[in-house]
N, C-alpha and C positions, 0 to 999 in steps of 0.2 A: 504494500500500500504506500503510495506516495502522498506526501503532505506538502502543500505550498503555502508560503507566507504572502500576505498582501495587505492592501489598504482598502477600506470600504469607501466606495465612491458614490453610492446611492443606496437607499433603504426604503422598502415599501412595507409598512406595517400591516397593510390589508392582506397582502399575499404571503408575508413573512419570507420575502426574497430580497437578496442584495445584489449589487454590482460591485465587483472587486477588481482593482488593478493589481496584478500579480507582481511581486518584487522581481526586478530584473527585466521587466517588459514595460517600460515607461509609457508606451502608446497603446498597449493592449488592455482592454477592460472586458472581463467576462461578466455577462448579465444573467439575471434570473436564477441565481444560485439559491437553492433552498437553505434556510437557516435553522439550526437546531432549536426546537421550541423550548428547550431548557434555558436559552439565553433570553434575558429580559429585553423587551423592545427598547427600553430606555438606554440600554447599553450599545445599541446599534447606531453609533454616531459616525457621520462621514469623517474620514480621516483617521479613524482608529485602525490599529493593526489587527490582523485576523489570521486564522489558519483555515485552509481548505483541505478537507480530506477527499481524496480522489477515489476511494474504494479500490477495486482491483484494476482499474483502467485509468488512463489519463485523458479520458473523454470529458470535456467540460459539462456535458449533460448529466454526468454522474457525480459532480462535485457537491459537497455539503459544507457549509460554513459552520465550524464546530466551536471556535474559541475567539474571543476578542480581548484586547488589552490596550492600555494607553498607547 
């Protein structure tokens, strides 16, 4: 399982999905990433660092945002 670090660029509390710029790819943003429902909506602040779990593939459709921090 691969894990990527990134920064939240957008957050939709209605769908509980985020857009993230993956570290090392300044121009690339991955959109509509499901967010772990265990994370509080108030913690999903644009600019915060996050981890993306890719599962068994590196297909962006399989990504899940699992952690946020300052």
